[in-house]
A tleap script that builds the chain and sets N, CA, C and O, in Angstrom:
source leaprc.protein.ff14SB
mol = sequence {
  NMET TYR ARG ALA VAL THR ARG ASN ILE GLU
  VAL SER VAL GLU PRO PHE TYR LEU ASP ASP
  ARG SER ASP PRO SER GLN SER ARG TYR VAL
  TRP ALA TYR ARG VAL THR ILE ALA ASN ASN
  SER ASP ALA PHE VAL GLN LEU LEU SER ARG
  TYR TRP HIE ILE THR ASP GLY ASP GLY LYS
  VAL GLU GLU VAL ARG GLY MET GLY VAL VAL
  GLY GLU GLN PRO GLU LEU ASN PRO GLY ASP
  SER PHE GLN TYR THR SER GLY CYS PRO LEU
  THR THR PRO SER GLY ILE MET VAL GLY HIE
  TYR THR MET ARG ASP ALA ALA GLY ASP LEU
  PHE GLU ILE ASP ILE PRO ALA PHE SER LEU
  ASP LEU PRO ASP ALA GLY ARG THR LEU CASN
}
set mol.1.N position { 10.788 5.917 2.591 }
set mol.1.CA position { 9.411 5.997 3.054 }
set mol.1.C position { 8.638 6.910 2.105 }
set mol.1.O position { 9.109 7.982 1.723 }
set mol.2.N position { 7.455 6.464 1.741 }
set mol.2.CA position { 6.574 7.211 0.849 }
set mol.2.C position { 5.353 7.629 1.649 }
set mol.2.O position { 4.869 6.867 2.486 }
set mol.3.N position { 4.835 8.868 1.393 }
set mol.3.CA position { 3.713 9.379 2.187 }
set mol.3.C position { 2.680 10.075 1.309 }
set mol.3.O position { 3.009 10.693 0.297 }
set mol.4.N position { 1.416 9.955 1.729 }
set mol.4.CA position { 0.325 10.716 1.125 }
set mol.4.C position { -0.628 11.104 2.248 }
set mol.4.O position { -0.826 10.344 3.196 }
set mol.5.N position { -1.216 12.290 2.134 }
set mol.5.CA position { -2.173 12.765 3.139 }
set mol.5.C position { -3.462 13.161 2.421 }
set mol.5.O position { -3.453 13.957 1.482 }
set mol.6.N position { -4.565 12.586 2.887 }
set mol.6.CA position { -5.890 12.913 2.376 }
set mol.6.C position { -6.802 13.150 3.569 }
set mol.6.O position { -6.916 12.290 4.442 }
set mol.7.N position { -7.448 14.303 3.615 }
set mol.7.CA position { -8.376 14.632 4.711 }
set mol.7.C position { -7.722 14.426 6.079 }
set mol.7.O position { -8.354 13.939 7.017 }
set mol.8.N position { -6.459 14.801 6.174 }
set mol.8.CA position { -5.669 14.680 7.414 }
set mol.8.C position { -5.477 13.246 7.873 }
set mol.8.O position { -5.242 12.994 9.055 }
set mol.9.N position { -5.575 12.314 6.952 }
set mol.9.CA position { -5.234 10.922 7.232 }
set mol.9.C position { -3.989 10.608 6.425 }
set mol.9.O position { -3.994 10.685 5.196 }
set mol.10.N position { -2.912 10.249 7.132 }
set mol.10.CA position { -1.619 10.021 6.488 }
set mol.10.C position { -1.389 8.528 6.264 }
set mol.10.O position { -1.552 7.712 7.171 }
set mol.11.N position { -1.007 8.199 5.041 }
set mol.11.CA position { -0.640 6.832 4.699 }
set mol.11.C position { 0.843 6.834 4.358 }
set mol.11.O position { 1.265 7.530 3.434 }
set mol.12.N position { 1.635 6.063 5.091 }
set mol.12.CA position { 3.075 5.933 4.854 }
set mol.12.C position { 3.365 4.493 4.457 }
set mol.12.O position { 2.806 3.555 5.025 }
set mol.13.N position { 4.247 4.327 3.474 }
set mol.13.CA position { 4.592 2.997 2.995 }
set mol.13.C position { 6.101 2.843 2.942 }
set mol.13.O position { 6.813 3.724 2.460 }
set mol.14.N position { 6.582 1.707 3.445 }
set mol.14.CA position { 8.002 1.372 3.373 }
set mol.14.C position { 8.131 -0.006 2.723 }
set mol.14.O position { 7.842 -1.020 3.357 }
set mol.15.N position { 8.571 -0.046 1.445 }
set mol.15.CA position { 8.750 -1.340 0.782 }
set mol.15.C position { 10.130 -1.926 1.069 }
set mol.15.O position { 11.088 -1.189 1.302 }
set mol.16.N position { 10.224 -3.263 1.051 }
set mol.16.CA position { 11.522 -3.910 1.181 }
set mol.16.C position { 11.505 -5.233 0.444 }
set mol.16.O position { 10.499 -5.943 0.433 }
set mol.17.N position { 12.633 -5.554 -0.171 }
set mol.17.CA position { 12.794 -6.741 -0.998 }
set mol.17.C position { 13.001 -7.971 -0.118 }
set mol.17.O position { 13.742 -7.918 0.864 }
set mol.18.N position { 12.344 -9.084 -0.471 }
set mol.18.CA position { 12.473 -10.328 0.283 }
set mol.18.C position { 13.326 -11.309 -0.522 }
set mol.18.O position { 12.818 -12.113 -1.304 }
set mol.19.N position { 14.617 -11.216 -0.308 }
set mol.19.CA position { 15.564 -12.050 -1.035 }
set mol.19.C position { 15.308 -13.538 -0.800 }
set mol.19.O position { 15.424 -14.341 -1.726 }
set mol.20.N position { 14.963 -13.906 0.425 }
set mol.20.CA position { 14.768 -15.318 0.770 }
set mol.20.C position { 13.503 -15.924 0.148 }
set mol.20.O position { 13.375 -17.147 0.092 }
set mol.21.N position { 12.578 -15.093 -0.313 }
set mol.21.CA position { 11.359 -15.594 -0.964 }
set mol.21.C position { 11.408 -15.416 -2.477 }
set mol.21.O position { 10.504 -15.853 -3.188 }
set mol.22.N position { 12.452 -14.782 -2.960 }
set mol.22.CA position { 12.590 -14.504 -4.385 }
set mol.22.C position { 13.486 -15.538 -5.048 }
set mol.22.O position { 14.341 -16.147 -4.405 }
set mol.23.N position { 13.275 -15.724 -6.347 }
set mol.23.CA position { 14.103 -16.625 -7.139 }
set mol.23.C position { 14.250 -16.034 -8.542 }
set mol.23.O position { 13.500 -16.391 -9.450 }
set mol.24.N position { 15.220 -15.128 -8.716 }
set mol.24.CA position { 15.393 -14.476 -10.016 }
set mol.24.C position { 15.560 -15.456 -11.175 }
set mol.24.O position { 15.167 -15.132 -12.296 }
set mol.25.N position { 16.133 -16.651 -10.945 }
set mol.25.CA position { 16.297 -17.621 -12.029 }
set mol.25.C position { 14.940 -18.131 -12.526 }
set mol.25.O position { 14.840 -18.647 -13.639 }
set mol.26.N position { 13.895 -17.986 -11.698 }
set mol.26.CA position { 12.528 -18.374 -12.062 }
set mol.26.C position { 11.637 -17.148 -12.304 }
set mol.26.O position { 10.412 -17.263 -12.344 }
set mol.27.N position { 12.266 -15.971 -12.466 }
set mol.27.CA position { 11.534 -14.704 -12.650 }
set mol.27.C position { 10.523 -14.476 -11.523 }
set mol.27.O position { 9.378 -14.092 -11.764 }
set mol.28.N position { 10.966 -14.720 -10.301 }
set mol.28.CA position { 10.121 -14.488 -9.130 }
set mol.28.C position { 10.836 -13.519 -8.192 }
set mol.28.O position { 11.883 -13.827 -7.623 }
set mol.29.N position { 10.238 -12.342 -8.052 }
set mol.29.CA position { 10.771 -11.281 -7.202 }
set mol.29.C position { 9.662 -10.902 -6.218 }
set mol.29.O position { 8.541 -10.594 -6.624 }
set mol.30.N position { 9.980 -10.928 -4.934 }
set mol.30.CA position { 8.951 -10.701 -3.921 }
set mol.30.C position { 9.353 -9.541 -3.011 }
set mol.30.O position { 10.478 -9.477 -2.515 }
set mol.31.N position { 8.411 -8.636 -2.808 }
set mol.31.CA position { 8.592 -7.514 -1.893 }
set mol.31.C position { 7.546 -7.572 -0.803 }
set mol.31.O position { 6.449 -8.091 -1.005 }
set mol.32.N position { 7.887 -7.045 0.332 }
set mol.32.CA position { 6.922 -6.770 1.384 }
set mol.32.C position { 6.830 -5.254 1.483 }
set mol.32.O position { 7.731 -4.533 1.053 }
set mol.33.N position { 5.752 -4.793 2.042 }
set mol.33.CA position { 5.611 -3.362 2.291 }
set mol.33.C position { 4.868 -3.173 3.609 }
set mol.33.O position { 3.884 -3.853 3.900 }
set mol.34.N position { 5.369 -2.235 4.385 }
set mol.34.CA position { 4.781 -1.914 5.686 }
set mol.34.C position { 4.000 -0.607 5.518 }
set mol.34.O position { 4.550 0.409 5.092 }
set mol.35.N position { 2.732 -0.651 5.853 }
set mol.35.CA position { 1.856 0.508 5.719 }
set mol.35.C position { 1.447 0.997 7.102 }
set mol.35.O position { 1.061 0.207 7.963 }
set mol.36.N position { 1.535 2.302 7.304 }
set mol.36.CA position { 1.025 2.923 8.514 }
set mol.36.C position { -0.033 3.941 8.116 }
set mol.36.O position { 0.211 4.816 7.286 }
set mol.37.N position { -1.213 3.815 8.717 }
set mol.37.CA position { -2.312 4.749 8.480 }
set mol.37.C position { -2.520 5.517 9.774 }
set mol.37.O position { -2.868 4.931 10.799 }
set mol.38.N position { -2.307 6.826 9.729 }
set mol.38.CA position { -2.419 7.659 10.923 }
set mol.38.C position { -3.589 8.631 10.757 }
set mol.38.O position { -3.625 9.418 9.811 }
set mol.39.N position { -4.536 8.566 11.681 }
set mol.39.CA position { -5.693 9.463 11.638 }
set mol.39.C position { -5.347 10.748 12.373 }
set mol.39.O position { -5.486 10.839 13.593 }
set mol.40.N position { -4.894 11.738 11.616 }
set mol.40.CA position { -4.546 13.039 12.185 }
set mol.40.C position { -5.720 14.014 12.087 }
set mol.40.O position { -5.562 15.212 12.323 }
set mol.41.N position { -6.891 13.494 11.740 }
set mol.41.CA position { -8.081 14.341 11.660 }
set mol.41.C position { -8.742 14.403 13.033 }
set mol.41.O position { -8.260 13.814 14.000 }
set mol.42.N position { -9.843 15.123 13.096 }
set mol.42.CA position { -10.579 15.203 14.369 }
set mol.42.C position { -11.842 14.353 14.330 }
set mol.42.O position { -12.783 14.586 15.090 }
set mol.43.N position { -11.856 13.352 13.427 }
set mol.43.CA position { -13.052 12.532 13.256 }
set mol.43.C position { -12.707 11.038 13.238 }
set mol.43.O position { -11.612 10.643 12.838 }
set mol.44.N position { -13.660 10.228 13.677 }
set mol.44.CA position { -13.563 8.778 13.600 }
set mol.44.C position { -13.629 8.349 12.133 }
set mol.44.O position { -14.390 8.923 11.353 }
set mol.45.N position { -12.825 7.332 11.751 }
set mol.45.CA position { -12.907 6.742 10.413 }
set mol.45.C position { -12.696 5.232 10.527 }
set mol.45.O position { -12.088 4.742 11.479 }
set mol.46.N position { -13.210 4.514 9.537 }
set mol.46.CA position { -12.980 3.075 9.449 }
set mol.46.C position { -12.561 2.740 8.030 }
set mol.46.O position { -13.165 3.214 7.068 }
set mol.47.N position { -11.520 1.920 7.901 }
set mol.47.CA position { -11.074 1.444 6.603 }
set mol.47.C position { -11.967 0.274 6.197 }
set mol.47.O position { -12.071 -0.715 6.923 }
set mol.48.N position { -12.612 0.390 5.031 }
set mol.48.CA position { -13.509 -0.661 4.565 }
set mol.48.C position { -12.877 -1.548 3.503 }
set mol.48.O position { -13.007 -2.771 3.557 }
set mol.49.N position { -12.186 -0.932 2.526 }
set mol.49.CA position { -11.649 -1.721 1.414 }
set mol.49.C position { -10.395 -1.071 0.849 }
set mol.49.O position { -10.038 0.057 1.188 }
set mol.50.N position { -9.734 -1.836 -0.037 }
set mol.50.CA position { -8.487 -1.378 -0.640 }
set mol.50.C position { -8.547 -1.562 -2.145 }
set mol.50.O position { -9.279 -2.407 -2.660 }
set mol.51.N position { -7.762 -0.751 -2.834 }
set mol.51.CA position { -7.575 -0.880 -4.278 }
set mol.51.C position { -6.096 -0.657 -4.566 }
set mol.51.O position { -5.515 0.335 -4.124 }
set mol.52.N position { -5.491 -1.575 -5.304 }
set mol.52.CA position { -4.090 -1.457 -5.714 }
set mol.52.C position { -3.998 -1.496 -7.232 }
set mol.52.O position { -4.689 -2.272 -7.893 }
set mol.53.N position { -3.145 -0.655 -7.764 }
set mol.53.CA position { -2.797 -0.641 -9.190 }
set mol.53.C position { -1.299 -0.953 -9.229 }
set mol.53.O position { -0.473 -0.126 -8.842 }
set mol.54.N position { -0.961 -2.162 -9.703 }
set mol.54.CA position { 0.420 -2.649 -9.668 }
set mol.54.C position { 0.923 -2.765 -11.096 }
set mol.54.O position { 0.303 -3.423 -11.930 }
set mol.55.N position { 2.052 -2.122 -11.372 }
set mol.55.CA position { 2.656 -2.172 -12.704 }
set mol.55.C position { 4.037 -2.786 -12.581 }
set mol.55.O position { 4.865 -2.305 -11.808 }
set mol.56.N position { 4.295 -3.859 -13.346 }
set mol.56.CA position { 5.623 -4.474 -13.277 }
set mol.56.C position { 6.583 -3.756 -14.230 }
set mol.56.O position { 6.195 -2.811 -14.916 }
set mol.57.N position { 7.821 -4.207 -14.264 }
set mol.57.CA position { 8.862 -3.563 -15.061 }
set mol.57.C position { 8.635 -3.630 -16.555 }
set mol.57.O position { 9.259 -2.886 -17.311 }
set mol.58.N position { 7.744 -4.516 -16.994 }
set mol.58.CA position { 7.399 -4.618 -18.416 }
set mol.58.C position { 6.156 -3.814 -18.762 }
set mol.58.O position { 5.720 -3.809 -19.913 }
set mol.59.N position { 5.583 -3.136 -17.779 }
set mol.59.CA position { 4.383 -2.339 -18.018 }
set mol.59.C position { 3.082 -3.109 -17.862 }
set mol.59.O position { 2.008 -2.557 -18.103 }
set mol.60.N position { 3.157 -4.372 -17.464 }
set mol.60.CA position { 1.947 -5.169 -17.238 }
set mol.60.C position { 1.268 -4.686 -15.960 }
set mol.60.O position { 1.916 -4.515 -14.927 }
set mol.61.N position { -0.050 -4.468 -16.042 }
set mol.61.CA position { -0.810 -3.922 -14.923 }
set mol.61.C position { -1.697 -5.001 -14.310 }
set mol.61.O position { -2.334 -5.784 -15.015 }
set mol.62.N position { -1.719 -5.021 -12.991 }
set mol.62.CA position { -2.651 -5.864 -12.249 }
set mol.62.C position { -3.394 -4.966 -11.273 }
set mol.62.O position { -2.787 -4.143 -10.588 }
set mol.63.N position { -4.709 -5.128 -11.214 }
set mol.63.CA position { -5.520 -4.375 -10.266 }
set mol.63.C position { -6.047 -5.335 -9.207 }
set mol.63.O position { -6.528 -6.423 -9.524 }
set mol.64.N position { -5.953 -4.922 -7.950 }
set mol.64.CA position { -6.384 -5.755 -6.836 }
set mol.64.C position { -7.364 -4.945 -5.990 }
set mol.64.O position { -7.074 -3.827 -5.567 }
set mol.65.N position { -8.520 -5.539 -5.761 }
set mol.65.CA position { -9.534 -4.930 -4.899 }
set mol.65.C position { -9.906 -5.942 -3.822 }
set mol.65.O position { -9.886 -7.150 -4.059 }
set mol.66.N position { -10.242 -5.445 -2.652 }
set mol.66.CA position { -10.661 -6.363 -1.607 }
set mol.66.C position { -11.156 -5.639 -0.380 }
set mol.66.O position { -10.928 -4.441 -0.207 }
set mol.67.N position { -11.831 -6.377 0.462 }
set mol.67.CA position { -12.331 -5.822 1.714 }
set mol.67.C position { -11.189 -5.734 2.722 }
set mol.67.O position { -10.399 -6.667 2.866 }
set mol.68.N position { -11.114 -4.627 3.401 }
set mol.68.CA position { -10.154 -4.445 4.478 }
set mol.68.C position { -8.709 -4.630 4.056 }
set mol.68.O position { -8.380 -4.613 2.870 }
set mol.69.N position { -7.858 -4.807 5.049 }
set mol.69.CA position { -6.428 -5.076 4.854 }
set mol.69.C position { -6.028 -6.177 5.820 }
set mol.69.O position { -6.404 -6.137 6.991 }
set mol.70.N position { -5.283 -7.144 5.353 }
set mol.70.CA position { -4.847 -8.304 6.134 }
set mol.70.C position { -5.968 -8.855 7.021 }
set mol.70.O position { -5.754 -9.184 8.187 }
set mol.71.N position { -7.166 -8.946 6.439 }
set mol.71.CA position { -8.299 -9.518 7.143 }
set mol.71.C position { -8.963 -8.613 8.165 }
set mol.71.O position { -9.817 -9.072 8.924 }
set mol.72.N position { -8.598 -7.347 8.204 }
set mol.72.CA position { -9.168 -6.417 9.183 }
set mol.72.C position { -9.763 -5.202 8.501 }
set mol.72.O position { -9.380 -4.841 7.388 }
set mol.73.N position { -10.708 -4.577 9.189 }
set mol.73.CA position { -11.275 -3.294 8.780 }
set mol.73.C position { -11.100 -2.352 9.971 }
set mol.73.O position { -12.040 -2.100 10.726 }
set mol.74.N position { -9.877 -1.837 10.124 }
set mol.74.CA position { -9.554 -1.092 11.350 }
set mol.74.C position { -10.379 0.185 11.519 }
set mol.74.O position { -10.683 0.894 10.560 }
set mol.75.N position { -10.727 0.444 12.777 }
set mol.75.CA position { -11.409 1.673 13.170 }
set mol.75.C position { -10.377 2.577 13.830 }
set mol.75.O position { -9.629 2.155 14.712 }
set mol.76.N position { -10.352 3.837 13.380 }
set mol.76.CA position { -9.349 4.775 13.880 }
set mol.76.C position { -10.019 6.021 14.438 }
set mol.76.O position { -10.637 6.791 13.703 }
set mol.77.N position { -9.890 6.206 15.726 }
set mol.77.CA position { -10.329 7.451 16.344 }
set mol.77.C position { -9.274 8.520 16.082 }
set mol.77.O position { -8.159 8.189 15.678 }
set mol.78.N position { -9.596 9.789 16.301 }
set mol.78.CA position { -8.591 10.836 16.131 }
set mol.78.C position { -7.329 10.517 16.932 }
set mol.78.O position { -7.399 10.195 18.118 }
set mol.79.N position { -6.185 10.611 16.273 }
set mol.79.CA position { -4.903 10.344 16.917 }
set mol.79.C position { -4.457 8.893 16.840 }
set mol.79.O position { -3.306 8.591 17.152 }
set mol.80.N position { -5.341 7.984 16.430 }
set mol.80.CA position { -4.990 6.567 16.317 }
set mol.80.C position { -4.202 6.293 15.043 }
set mol.80.O position { -4.263 7.052 14.076 }
set mol.81.N position { -3.456 5.183 15.068 }
set mol.81.CA position { -2.796 4.711 13.857 }
set mol.81.C position { -2.917 3.192 13.790 }
set mol.81.O position { -3.146 2.523 14.797 }
set mol.82.N position { -2.759 2.674 12.593 }
set mol.82.CA position { -2.836 1.239 12.346 }
set mol.82.C position { -1.707 0.882 11.400 }
set mol.82.O position { -1.476 1.581 10.414 }
set mol.83.N position { -1.002 -0.204 11.692 }
set mol.83.CA position { 0.119 -0.622 10.851 }
set mol.83.C position { -0.057 -2.086 10.461 }
set mol.83.O position { -0.484 -2.909 11.270 }
set mol.84.N position { 0.277 -2.398 9.214 }
set mol.84.CA position { 0.237 -3.782 8.762 }
set mol.84.C position { 1.329 -3.991 7.724 }
set mol.84.O position { 1.852 -3.035 7.152 }
set mol.85.N position { 1.663 -5.247 7.493 }
set mol.85.CA position { 2.647 -5.620 6.487 }
set mol.85.C position { 2.008 -6.633 5.542 }
set mol.85.O position { 1.321 -7.558 5.976 }
set mol.86.N position { 2.244 -6.443 4.251 }
set mol.86.CA position { 1.742 -7.353 3.243 }
set mol.86.C position { 2.833 -7.539 2.196 }
set mol.86.O position { 3.953 -7.063 2.380 }
set mol.87.N position { 2.517 -8.227 1.099 }
set mol.87.CA position { 3.545 -8.504 0.115 }
set mol.87.C position { 3.037 -8.456 -1.307 }
set mol.87.O position { 1.833 -8.428 -1.560 }
set mol.88.N position { 3.993 -8.447 -2.240 }
set mol.88.CA position { 3.678 -8.387 -3.657 }
set mol.88.C position { 4.743 -9.140 -4.455 }
set mol.88.O position { 5.913 -8.759 -4.444 }
set mol.89.N position { 4.335 -10.219 -5.154 }
set mol.89.CA position { 5.279 -10.902 -6.043 }
set mol.89.C position { 5.203 -10.297 -7.448 }
set mol.89.O position { 4.130 -9.902 -7.905 }
set mol.90.N position { 6.334 -10.230 -8.115 }
set mol.90.CA position { 6.392 -9.769 -9.504 }
set mol.90.C position { 7.234 -10.753 -10.307 }
set mol.90.O position { 8.005 -11.529 -9.742 }
set mol.91.N position { 7.081 -10.716 -11.616 }
set mol.91.CA position { 7.922 -11.533 -12.497 }
set mol.91.C position { 9.063 -10.707 -13.070 }
set mol.91.O position { 9.862 -11.222 -13.852 }
set mol.92.N position { 9.154 -9.440 -12.695 }
set mol.92.CA position { 10.228 -8.551 -13.146 }
set mol.92.C position { 10.957 -7.995 -11.918 }
set mol.92.O position { 10.390 -7.975 -10.826 }
set mol.93.N position { 12.210 -7.542 -12.082 }
set mol.93.CA position { 12.968 -7.059 -10.933 }
set mol.93.C position { 12.594 -5.651 -10.460 }
set mol.93.O position { 13.252 -5.105 -9.574 }
set mol.94.N position { 11.559 -5.068 -11.033 }
set mol.94.CA position { 11.105 -3.763 -10.562 }
set mol.94.C position { 9.631 -3.595 -10.874 }
set mol.94.O position { 9.063 -4.322 -11.690 }
set mol.95.N position { 9.025 -2.629 -10.213 }
set mol.95.CA position { 7.626 -2.324 -10.437 }
set mol.95.C position { 7.225 -1.132 -9.608 }
set mol.95.O position { 8.041 -0.523 -8.917 }
set mol.96.N position { 5.955 -0.813 -9.691 }
set mol.96.CA position { 5.431 0.318 -8.927 }
set mol.96.C position { 4.019 -0.013 -8.472 }
set mol.96.O position { 3.260 -0.665 -9.190 }
set mol.97.N position { 3.676 0.439 -7.281 }
set mol.97.CA position { 2.336 0.248 -6.730 }
set mol.97.C position { 1.770 1.597 -6.325 }
set mol.97.O position { 2.498 2.484 -5.879 }
set mol.98.N position { 0.466 1.739 -6.485 }
set mol.98.CA position { -0.260 2.934 -6.043 }
set mol.98.C position { -1.700 2.498 -5.808 }
set mol.98.O position { -2.132 1.484 -6.355 }
set mol.99.N position { -2.439 3.235 -5.014 }
set mol.99.CA position { -3.820 2.832 -4.792 }
set mol.99.C position { -4.569 3.770 -3.883 }
set mol.99.O position { -4.186 4.924 -3.695 }
set mol.100.N position { -5.659 3.249 -3.315 }
set mol.100.CA position { -6.444 4.018 -2.355 }
set mol.100.C position { -7.209 3.071 -1.429 }
set mol.100.O position { -7.434 1.901 -1.735 }
set mol.101.N position { -7.591 3.630 -0.296 }
set mol.101.CA position { -8.458 2.938 0.645 }
set mol.101.C position { -9.808 3.627 0.625 }
set mol.101.O position { -9.882 4.851 0.518 }
set mol.102.N position { -10.880 2.848 0.727 }
set mol.102.CA position { -12.208 3.412 0.907 }
set mol.102.C position { -12.487 3.422 2.400 }
set mol.102.O position { -12.387 2.402 3.081 }
set mol.103.N position { -12.836 4.598 2.883 }
set mol.103.CA position { -13.053 4.821 4.304 }
set mol.103.C position { -14.514 5.185 4.548 }
set mol.103.O position { -15.224 5.610 3.636 }
set mol.104.N position { -14.950 5.010 5.798 }
set mol.104.CA position { -16.287 5.446 6.217 }
set mol.104.C position { -16.128 6.324 7.449 }
set mol.104.O position { -15.363 5.994 8.356 }
set mol.105.N position { -16.847 7.442 7.484 }
set mol.105.CA position { -16.792 8.302 8.661 }
set mol.105.C position { -17.932 7.936 9.610 }
set mol.105.O position { -18.713 7.028 9.326 }
set mol.106.N position { -18.027 8.642 10.734 }
set mol.106.CA position { -19.016 8.323 11.770 }
set mol.106.C position { -20.446 8.490 11.268 }
set mol.106.O position { -21.358 7.846 11.786 }
set mol.107.N position { -20.656 9.339 10.276 }
set mol.107.CA position { -21.994 9.554 9.715 }
set mol.107.C position { -22.350 8.496 8.675 }
set mol.107.O position { -23.472 8.475 8.170 }
set mol.108.N position { -21.397 7.618 8.354 }
set mol.108.CA position { -21.644 6.576 7.364 }
set mol.108.C position { -21.276 6.973 5.948 }
set mol.108.O position { -21.477 6.192 5.017 }
set mol.109.N position { -20.737 8.183 5.767 }
set mol.109.CA position { -20.335 8.645 4.438 }
set mol.109.C position { -19.025 7.985 4.023 }
set mol.109.O position { -18.112 7.832 4.835 }
set mol.110.N position { -18.942 7.598 2.762 }
set mol.110.CA position { -17.746 6.964 2.220 }
set mol.110.C position { -16.868 7.988 1.518 }
set mol.110.O position { -17.361 8.940 0.913 }
set mol.111.N position { -15.546 7.775 1.608 }
set mol.111.CA position { -14.581 8.613 0.891 }
set mol.111.C position { -13.315 7.809 0.684 }
set mol.111.O position { -13.095 6.795 1.346 }
set mol.112.N position { -12.485 8.266 -0.234 }
set mol.112.CA position { -11.228 7.570 -0.534 }
set mol.112.C position { -10.042 8.366 -0.011 }
set mol.112.O position { -10.044 9.597 -0.023 }
set mol.113.N position { -9.019 7.629 0.452 }
set mol.113.CA position { -7.744 8.258 0.800 }
set mol.113.C position { -6.667 7.612 -0.064 }
set mol.113.O position { -6.713 6.420 -0.365 }
set mol.114.N position { -5.704 8.432 -0.449 }
set mol.114.CA position { -4.646 7.985 -1.343 }
set mol.114.C position { -3.610 7.126 -0.628 }
set mol.114.O position { -3.238 7.378 0.518 }
set mol.115.N position { -3.159 6.100 -1.351 }
set mol.115.CA position { -1.954 5.367 -0.975 }
set mol.115.C position { -0.877 5.897 -1.916 }
set mol.115.O position { -1.070 5.865 -3.132 }
set mol.116.N position { 0.246 6.380 -1.400 }
set mol.116.CA position { 1.244 6.977 -2.288 }
set mol.116.C position { 1.835 5.957 -3.258 }
set mol.116.O position { 1.944 4.774 -2.939 }
set mol.117.N position { 2.214 6.426 -4.438 }
set mol.117.CA position { 2.943 5.570 -5.375 }
set mol.117.C position { 4.299 5.242 -4.759 }
set mol.117.O position { 4.975 6.118 -4.221 }
set mol.118.N position { 4.688 3.974 -4.843 }
set mol.118.CA position { 6.013 3.596 -4.358 }
set mol.118.C position { 6.617 2.563 -5.291 }
set mol.118.O position { 5.916 1.752 -5.895 }
set mol.119.N position { 7.937 2.616 -5.391 }
set mol.119.CA position { 8.628 1.730 -6.320 }
set mol.119.C position { 9.118 0.480 -5.614 }
set mol.119.O position { 9.451 0.490 -4.429 }
set mol.120.N position { 9.148 -0.593 -6.384 }
set mol.120.CA position { 9.679 -1.880 -5.936 }
set mol.120.C position { 10.918 -2.126 -6.777 }
set mol.120.O position { 10.818 -2.438 -7.964 }
set mol.121.N position { 12.072 -1.988 -6.173 }
set mol.121.CA position { 13.337 -2.128 -6.881 }
set mol.121.C position { 14.262 -3.036 -6.093 }
set mol.121.O position { 14.240 -3.052 -4.862 }
set mol.122.N position { 15.073 -3.790 -6.815 }
set mol.122.CA position { 16.075 -4.614 -6.145 }
set mol.122.C position { 16.992 -3.720 -5.327 }
set mol.122.O position { 17.235 -2.577 -5.715 }
set mol.123.N position { 17.509 -4.208 -4.204 }
set mol.123.CA position { 18.347 -3.372 -3.344 }
set mol.123.C position { 19.540 -2.742 -4.059 }
set mol.123.O position { 19.942 -1.631 -3.716 }
set mol.124.N position { 20.114 -3.434 -5.049 }
set mol.124.CA position { 21.274 -2.889 -5.742 }
set mol.124.C position { 20.901 -1.890 -6.837 }
set mol.124.O position { 21.755 -1.164 -7.344 }
set mol.125.N position { 19.625 -1.862 -7.193 }
set mol.125.CA position { 19.180 -0.979 -8.273 }
set mol.125.C position { 18.785 0.378 -7.699 }
set mol.125.O position { 18.403 0.480 -6.533 }
set mol.126.N position { 18.878 1.408 -8.516 }
set mol.126.CA position { 18.439 2.737 -8.088 }
set mol.126.C position { 16.930 2.797 -8.090 }
set mol.126.O position { 16.273 2.089 -8.854 }
set mol.127.N position { 16.377 3.643 -7.234 }
set mol.127.CA position { 14.930 3.787 -7.163 }
set mol.127.C position { 14.426 4.572 -8.363 }
set mol.127.O position { 15.044 5.543 -8.799 }
set mol.128.N position { 13.297 4.130 -8.882 }
set mol.128.CA position { 12.650 4.850 -9.968 }
set mol.128.C position { 11.184 4.989 -9.632 }
set mol.128.O position { 10.581 4.080 -9.062 }
set mol.129.N position { 10.618 6.107 -9.979 }
set mol.129.CA position { 9.191 6.340 -9.812 }
set mol.129.C position { 8.630 6.487 -11.207 }
set mol.129.O position { 8.794 7.526 -11.846 }
set mol.130.N position { 7.965 5.442 -11.684 }
set mol.130.CA position { 7.466 5.411 -13.069 }
set mol.130.C position { 6.311 6.345 -13.254 }
set mol.130.O position { 5.769 6.447 -14.355 }
savepdb mol mol.pdb
quit
């Protein structure tokens, strides 16, 4: 489990390899990752958008931006949490992801919270943080 805390909002990520969706003979490796966002602050926040910086094992970078997560823009009151699962295909057997969410507070002010860097490694391989 990987964790980052920004403004008392904790983002935890647990990646896992999807063997049944992967095909190494075709250079297709697929991971899922479960994200939990916990609002440990004393203020209302809403997740508006996401940014991912994905680096594969060859150093190729892909940047992904989009509104919300899994089609939602969750609102989190103090003490609330939101969990979702998504996925990432790569053409290499390892990679790393890192990013941030853009949030809005009750006053309408925007700010970013960190998504921790996490590695995508085959189950038999050792974890590396590039």
